[in-house]
Steps between C-alpha positions, in 0.01 A plus 500: 500500500840607607759254613730604783850401432715446808870492462646194671792698635266757656293223658805336651621832634155571647475162670854526632431845644177376657671200657776716637244745640301219666818351638603836648155544658511149639850544646406837648186352659699207639757745635229699677339185641838384637465769767239297687638286781361297788631493857422184700388502864845404623678762288575871484597671173748786470453725196808666349496785248825518306660299780381722787245400763149630438260304718420169668178323405291256706336176382270540200509599132690820416638690203837659438651673201642227276873437462730689469321774695407295805585157634360294788693295757308259723600364841344222707430655842342192660752233414713391799864459395761300690877528530694217668839565660736229620300205364741395224825585681607554860438850630711545814470788746663606828266512800506749787686251722760443225375164377452401136154408377384378159157629410261509207195720476239626256362846434142535372420826321268671255472826306307776677602799286526426128664830404780475757547132420539564126716811511697493826645150473679334210532159664244471785581140595872574532427804718267296725759224531784737594288696748365179655848356549615825662196507732533138614872551569413799717238309701709184541796710621282620789365153592653213696522153349252352749245767410545439128446126538203521737260769616677790325400398147177700505684813614759456223229473233308805623812713545644402160170578327490849654860577396448371144182704457664817628795465262273424204291808581814712523589386147147575366463147364121480522533155659309372803652223714232247593709278725847370584515128569803353677497149353800349677779600737774275634875497574736389221540123467866523604411632846152353542611220736700740716208742510263222611745412783515863609123531492468178700746632760305824522178305544657294781620823660151643484360186659750520787427869551126434504541214749717717723247783488220257582699365797566855622133584464419207728778536758495877547130523591545210746801670658314829521208318658725345765662835577160664527377220730812532719446875530138442598608248770754743643236772512263263684769405753590864563135593545451207741802604706375854517164377626681292767705805605821334392777710345580341161868599542523276803377193316773244422450409134833337439518253794789692673558460876 
């Protein structure tokens, strides 16, 4: 029988080469498998090839060329985000009737175009905040203080939302405004007492005007009724005189001799 002699150095070299080969195969396989990715129901995934947009993928399991050829950026398109303005510090604006009002409001928004959101805006929240402040200033400048504090709040919210959305669309932000909520609106503390006095005086004025109009609505119809009745009596008298062959011009109505 022949004995096979194996050189220890050759064996070590063989095993080292084999381990390196297996390691390379394993790394390559792992690299290929890294191209699989999952998109959740509330997400959209944007695929980039060498940094340039390729496609947008919907929820499910997908594959892309592994890094560095392609990369995937995900955005949550169902999450409702909120930006508060004027809650931590006073936010004062000039109204249409040249009063000062402190307000705070919130803007609710979400992503509706992942590509525009990722590539057209570097700081989305800052852009939303600046545009929202500009829009609310514009609406408040066209509104009177009494409207802002009472029945005009709904109009302010709707109008501000429309302006914000239009400006965001003009900037291709890929952002959808869900709602604008006017949380609070009131005069500055320094002039609050004076404003309450003015509002009270206006309310008293309105009451007096309403009472006067009610009085007029009662008196005028009565006066018109009396005039109409007097006219009817005169007509009856004239008709009676004509039937009696008496000339109405000869009748003494004033008691003169």
